[in-house]
N, C-alpha and C positions, 0 to 999 in steps of 0.2 A: 048984542054982544054975547059971546059964548062964555060959559062959566065952567070951571072945573069943580066937580063935586069932591070934597075931601071927606072920606068916610072915617069919622072919628067917634069915639065913645063920648056920649054927652056927660055933662057934669052930674046930672041926676043919676044916670046909670052907674057912673063911677062911685058916687057916694053910697049908693045902695050896696055895691059890692064891697067897698072898703068897710062899711059899717056892719057887715055880716047880716043883712036883712033877708038873705035867702037861706033856706035849709040846704043841707048837702044834696038832697034829692032834687030840689028846685035848681040848684046850681048845676047839677049834672044834666038836667033837662035843658037848661039855658045853654050850657056848653055844647050839647049835641046839636041844637038848632043853629047856633052860631058857627059851629064847625062845618055843618053842611053848607051854609051860605059861604063860608070862607073857602071851602073846596071848590064850590061853583065859580067864585070869583077868580081863583087861581087857574082853574081850567079855562075859563073865558079869556084870561090874560094870556095864557099860552097860545090859544088860537089867534088872538090879535097879534101876538109877537111873530108867529109864523106867517100870518097874512102880510104884515108890514115887511118882513124880510123878503118874502117872495116878490112883493110889489117893488121894493127898492132894487132888488136884483134885476127884475124885468125892465125897469126904467133905465138902469145903468147899461144893461145889455143892448137895449134899443138905441140908446144914445151912442154907445160904443160902435154899434154897427153902422151908424151914420157918419160919425167923425173919425173912426179908426182910433187906434191906441195913441193917445196924446198925453202930455204931462197935465194938461187942464182936466182931462177926464179922470186921471189918477187922483189928482187933488180933490176933484168933486166927489169921487167915490169915497175917499178917506174922510172928507169933511161930512158928507151925508151919513156915513156909518157912525161917526162919533156923535153927530147931532141926534140921530135916531136912538142910539144907545142911551144918551142922556135923557131924552124924553121918555123912553120906556122905563128907565130906572126911576125917574121922578114919578111917573104914573103908578108904578108898582108900590112905591113907598106911600103915596098919598091915598091910593084906592084900596090897598090890601094890607101893607105892612104896619101902618100907623094904628089901625083899629086893633089888630092882633096884639101889637105891643102894649097898647093901653089896657086892653082886656087882661092880658097876662099879668101886667104889673098890679092891676086892681085886685085880681084874684089872689096873687101872692101876698099882697099887703093885708087883705081882709081875712084870708084863710091860710095862715102860714103852715098849718098842719097838712095842707094839701099842696104844698109847694111843688110846682111843675106837673101836677097830675091833670089839671084842666087847662092846659095851654092850647092855644090855637096854632 
């Protein structure tokens, strides 16, 4: 059975950030490493999004060339576009957005004097 990996901040990591166990220099180094990984995930997600869009368009064009323009094809195109948009949005939230949100909240809570400075 396939599993979806949810990229989230562990309770231990969150506690260390909230309790200010990192110096500002360590926090800056941690932020730099996490920001690089975050950028790589966003870049990869953009590539996947373009690939999926091209794949869906190719499938719809091939189907349309066989069946011609029909109401069923139009309905299928709209339904497939909505479904793909929902799946991609959910994937972005679980794979990219959740971790960044949790990290940003933990840094803001533990280091209020650096509010917004080390956001992903």
